[in-house]
C-alpha positions in Angstrom: 111.2 81.1 32.4 112.7 77.7 31.0 110.7 74.7 30.6 112.2 71.5 33.0 112.8 68.3 31.1 111.7 65.2 32.5 114.3 62.6 32.9 113.6 59.3 32.4 115.9 56.5 34.1 116.7 53.1 33.3 119.5 50.2 34.4 120.3 47.5 32.9 123.1 44.5 33.2 125.2 43.7 30.4 124.1 40.1 29.4 126.4 37.6 27.7 124.7 37.8 24.2 125.4 41.6 23.6 129.5 40.9 24.3 131.8 40.8 21.4 135.2 38.7 21.9 136.8 41.5 24.2 134.0 41.3 26.9 132.8 44.5 25.7 129.2 45.4 25.0 129.0 45.0 20.8 129.1 48.4 19.3 125.5 48.1 17.6 124.1 46.9 21.0 124.6 50.4 22.5 121.6 51.4 19.7 119.4 48.7 21.2 120.1 49.8 24.5 119.4 53.5 23.8 116.5 53.0 21.8 115.0 50.3 24.2 115.6 52.9 26.7 113.2 55.8 25.3 110.8 53.4 24.7 110.4 52.1 28.0 110.2 55.8 29.6 107.9 56.4 26.8 105.5 53.6 28.4 106.6 54.3 32.2 106.6 58.2 32.2 103.7 59.1 29.1 101.6 55.7 29.2 102.8 54.7 25.7 103.3 51.5 25.9 103.3 49.3 22.5 99.1 49.0 22.4 99.1 52.7 22.8 101.7 53.7 20.5 99.6 52.0 17.7 96.1 53.8 18.4 98.0 57.6 18.3 97.3 59.4 15.0 101.1 59.7 14.5 104.3 57.6 14.9 107.7 58.4 16.6 110.7 57.5 14.0 114.8 57.7 14.9 116.2 59.4 12.6 119.5 59.6 13.7 121.7 58.3 16.4 125.2 59.7 17.2 126.7 58.0 20.0 130.1 58.6 21.7 131.9 55.4 23.1 133.9 56.7 26.2 134.6 53.6 28.0 133.8 50.0 27.6 131.2 48.3 29.4 131.7 44.5 30.2 129.7 41.3 30.8 127.7 41.5 34.2 128.1 45.1 34.4 125.1 47.5 35.5 124.3 49.9 33.8 122.0 53.2 34.3 121.0 55.3 31.5 119.4 58.6 31.6 117.7 61.2 28.8 115.5 63.8 28.0 114.1 66.2 25.3 116.7 68.8 25.0 114.6 70.5 22.3 112.0 70.2 19.7 112.5 71.6 15.9 109.9 71.3 13.8 109.6 67.5 13.3 112.3 66.5 15.3 113.1 66.3 18.9 116.9 66.2 19.9 116.8 63.9 23.2 120.1 63.7 24.9 121.3 60.5 26.6 123.7 59.2 28.7 125.1 56.0 30.3 126.9 55.9 33.6 128.3 52.4 35.1 127.8 51.2 38.8 130.3 53.8 40.2 129.0 57.0 38.2 131.6 56.7 35.4 130.9 57.9 32.1 130.5 55.3 29.7 128.8 56.5 26.9 126.7 59.4 25.1 124.1 60.3 22.4 122.0 62.2 20.7 119.0 60.8 19.3 116.9 62.6 17.2 113.5 61.6 16.7 110.8 62.4 13.9 107.3 63.1 14.4 105.7 61.5 11.5 101.5 61.4 10.5 100.0 58.4 10.2 97.5 59.7 7.6 100.1 60.8 5.3 103.4 59.1 6.6 105.6 62.5 5.8 106.8 64.0 9.1 105.0 67.0 10.5 105.8 69.3 13.6 105.6 68.5 17.0 102.0 69.2 18.4 102.3 71.6 21.5 100.2 69.0 23.9 102.2 66.0 22.9 105.7 68.4 23.6 104.1 69.4 27.0 104.2 65.7 27.6 107.9 66.0 28.0 108.3 68.7 30.5 107.7 69.3 34.5 104.4 71.3 34.7 104.8 75.0 35.2 104.1 76.2 39.0 101.3 78.6 38.6 
């Protein structure tokens, strides 16, 4: 039976300071949106706020982010971001992210690769099974 990923969801209203001269969200801001969305999700869905993250025996590190820009997000527009862990590959978690506007139009997509890093060795290590389980719905018995 396939595991069902837990989908994180957040909304954001585009601020003036996030715009380029064309009234579009600046390219680099998208990476900030996606990273902040995942960190808020870890806090809200898993209970890993910044203080808790500091106490864990591992760190999470964004190793790679591939962003597709589909249509511009503009000032004062509300956007919704969703994401879920698609799969784990050794030390890497592949996370699919999507951004839509208030009408449900696709604005952007992202695949984020997040590494599990052992704090003691500062080296990447495989995600433990108990930690991986936090990102999927519990199976019905």
